[in-house]
N, C-alpha and C positions, 0 to 999 in steps of 0.2 A: 504494499500500500504506499503510495507516494506520500512523503511528508507534506504537512500543510505548508502552504506558500511562505508563511512568515515564521516557520519553525526555527530555521537556522538563525534568523534575526533575533527570535525570542530567546533561543539557547545561548547565543553569544551575549545577549544582554544580561542573562542570569549569570553566565560565567564572569562577565565583567563586574557585575554587582558583587558577586561572591568574592572574586579576587580583590576587588577594591575594598571590601570589608576586611579581608585578611590584611591587605596592605595598610589600611587605616589602623587596624589593631596593632600591626607591627610597628607602625610609626608612633602610635600612642605608647606602646610599651618602651620603644627606644627612647621616646621623649621622657617617659618616666625615669628610665635608667639614666639618661643624660642629666635630667634635673637632679636626681639622687646624687650622681657623681659631682655635679656642680655644687650642690648643697654640702656634700662632704668636703669638697675643696674649700668652700667658703668657711666651713666650720673648723678647718685645720688650724691648730694653734702651735706655735713653736715649742720646742722642748729641749732645753740644754741643761737639764738636771740629770746628771749621770751617776748612778749608784751613790746618791747622797751628796755629790759634789756639784754645787751650782756654778756652771760656767756662764759668764756674762760677757758684756762688752762695754766699752766706754764710747760715748759719742765721737770722741777724737778719732776712733778707728775709721769713721766714714767722712773725715774732713775733706777728702778729694771729691766728694759728691755734694749736691745741694743739701742743705741741712736744717730745714724747719722741722718741728717736732713730728708732724705727720710723715714726712719723708723718713726720718730716723726710725720711726715705728715700722715703716714698711721694710726698711733695711734689716731690721731685727727679724721680722717674719720671714723674709727671703733667705736669711742666712741661718734660720732656725735657732735664733737666740731669744731665750725667754726671760732674761733679766738684764738690766742695764744700769750703768752709772751715767746719769744724764747731766750734761754740761749746761751751765746756766744762761749763756747769752741768747740762744735761740728760744729757750723757754721764757725768758723775760720779754722778748719781742712778741711772743705768742700771748703774753699776759698784758701787753699794751705799754711797754716801757717807752718813754719819750724817744723820739727819733733823733739821732745824733746829726746835727747839721754842720758841725764843726769840720772844716776841711783842713787837714794837716798834710804837709809835704811828705812824699814817699821817702822810705828809708833808702839810703845809698849803701850798697854792699852790706845790707843787714844792720847798718849802724843807725842809731837813733839820731834824728836831726834836732838840733837846738831850736827851740821854738822862740818866736818873738814874744814881747811882752803882751801884745794884743792877742796872739794865739793862746798864750797861757791863761789869760783872762777868760777867753771863750771856753776853754776846756774846764776851767774851774766853775764857771756858770752852769755848763752842762752837767757836771758832776753833782752840783747842788740840786739841779732839777731832778736828777735820777734818785738822789738820796731822799728827797721830799716824796717822790712817787713811791719808793720802796717802803717808806715808813708809814704810808697811808693806804697801800694797795689792799684790796680784798683778796682772800685766798681762793675765791671761786674758780678762777681760771686754772689754778694749780690742781684743785680737786677735779675739775673737768678733765684735765690732761691725765691725771692718774686713772680715772675711770676708763678713758679711751684706751690707755695702754693695758690696763688689767683686763678689759673686755676682749682685747686681742690676744691675751695670754702672755703679756709681758709685764713683769714687776720692776719697779724702780727701787733699787736697794741703796743707792747712794746719789747724792746731788752735789755737783761741783759748781757753786755759784761764784761769780766774780764780785763778791761783796764781803770778804772776810779779811781785808787788808788793814794795815795800821791806820790808814787814812779814812777807812770806813767808820761811820758812826755806830754806836751801840744799837741805835735803832735799825740801821741797815743790817747789822749782823743778826739781830733778832728776827728781822724779816726773812733772811736767808734760812734760818733754822726753822721757822714756822712754814716757809715754803717747802722745805725738805719733808716736814711731817705731812703737809698736805699732799705731797706727791707719793707718800707711802715710804719714803726713805728712812733708814735708821741712822744714817750718818751723812755728814757733808765731808767733802775732801778739799784739801788745800795744801799748797806747797809749804814744807816745814820752814817756819820763820827762824831767823838767827837771833831774834829778840825774845828772850825768855818772858818778858813782861807781856808780850803779845800772845804767846801760847797760854799763859796764865789767864789773860783776859778771855780768850776763846774758850778755854776749859770751863771757866766760871759761867759764862753765858750758855755753854752746852749743857752744864748741869741744870741751870735754871730752866731751860726749855726741853731738857730730856732728849737731846740729840748728841750723838758722838761726833767728835771732830777728828777725822782721819788725816793724819799728816803724811804727805808724800815726799819722799826724798829721791834725789837723782844720784849723782856720782859722789855726793857727800855721805852716802849711806854707809854706816858701820854698825857693828853690834851695839854700840852704846849711843848712837846718834839721837835716839828718842828717849833716853833715860830721864833727863830733866823734865821733859814734856809730860811723859807718863806719870811721873811722881807728883806733878802739880794738880792733877785732877783725874778722877776715874772716868770722866767723859772725854779725856784726851786719848786718842788711840792711834794706831798705825795704819796707813794705807801703803803697804809694803810692795815696792816694785822689785820683783825678783830679778828682772833683766838688768836694771840699773845697778843693783847690788853686785851682781857678778861682774859687770863691766867696770866697776870701780877698782877691782883687783886688789893689790896689796894683801891685807889679811883676809879679804873676803873670798871664800872658797865654797864649793858645793857643800862640803861638810859643815861649815859654819853657817851657811844659809839655812840648811835643814835644822840645825840646832837652834837657830834664832827663832824659826817658825815654832818649833816645839816649846821653847821656853816662853815665848810671848804670844802663843795662840789665842789666849783669852783677852789680849789687848789689840789684836789685829782685826779690824772691822771689814777690811776688804784688801785684796791683793791686785796688783797689775802683773799680768803674765805676758812675757815676750821672750824671744830667744835672741840673746846678744853674745857676741864673742867676749871673752874676758880681756882685761887690759893688755896682757901680754900679746894677745892675738889681734889687737886693734880695736876692740870694743864695738864693732859694727853690729847693727840690727840685721838679723838673718831670718829667712823663712824658718818655721818651726821644724826642729830636728837637725838644723845645720849650724847652730851656735853652741855655746858652752853653758847655757842655763839648764840645770837639771830638771827639765819638765816632767819627765817620768816620775822621778823621785818626789817632786813637789806634789804632784797631782795624787799619786798613790798615798802619800802621807796624809793629805787631807781626807781621802777615802777611808783609809785604814784606821785612822785616829778619830774619824767622825767629826772633824773640825768644821764648824758651820761658818766657813769664811768664803764669800764669793770670790771666785778666781776670774778676774776680768781680762779678757783679751784686749790688748792695746796694740793695734796693728801699726807698726813703725818701719817695717822693712819695705823696700822698694817694690811696688806692685808690678808684676811682670807684664809685658805687652800682651794684649788680648784678654786681660782679666781686669777686675775692678775690686774695690774695697769690700763689696758684699761677698763676692766669690772667695776672696782671700780670707775674710773672717770665717766663712763657712769651712774652708780648708783647715784653719786653726781648730775650729770646733771638732771637725772630723778627726784630727790628730789626737785631741784630748779624749775623744770618745773611744778610740782604739786603745789608748793607754788604760783607761779606766774600765774598759770592758774585758 
């Protein structure tokens, strides 16, 4: 019996509809899968806590890149860093610090240029504006920034404000300590002053505001460099840079560094980790694993002794062609992960 005239057309239409339904279902399922993967990607948070050792980074590691707080947060996420020592200038800009309109001449060969009397007056006026702003600013923007970082999976354990100097007022220092608390930090970091009166002043204010002052040393680091400061206040602490300590040479060795960490572990609020050659070998910053800093011994000591000291990646070696600060920070983290795992 011959097929109805429109049979093939109807059959083809049914096949088309059925196949279209399957195709639509497939696209729907694929869409759901894609959406799920996208959601998982969106929900991914960085994780640099390795067997109890918190590996972090300092904003300075990303200095070769644009550096507002949102960009720094993205660098942390991209390099899988879940904790940071946040530096203050970009944070203050985010919070609305007065814009500096003072134009100073560029340095020549890295040397500071002598300012005219007019330029000095302009600088002083701007500093007074900033001091007044600091002493009256609300902490809302700092709290907002803390939430933004925490929601993305990054904690702020230390804050490095540019407001802890001899010339800064007590009001500015109090502001810096309160800003640190608002950010969620337990310490601020500052270069180790040579004036014992200043470390006493900072320690007293740290105790008043319940924030530790972590003092950072460069090539002046020795086993006794922090002794006077630590004796002045229980809120004076160490921001120990292991790379600088090794590069200083003289009596500073791998063995003395590890002994210093063990003896002062309860006074070290954070460390900076970098790989430097020792003084005899030139002191140069090197990619991790190529210098003389005992990275393996430091990190395993933190792990095995369960010292709760954040180990901060401070990227200072030359970034190789084709790479960038985010990739190199990630490499440092991977190096630490292999050691600790």
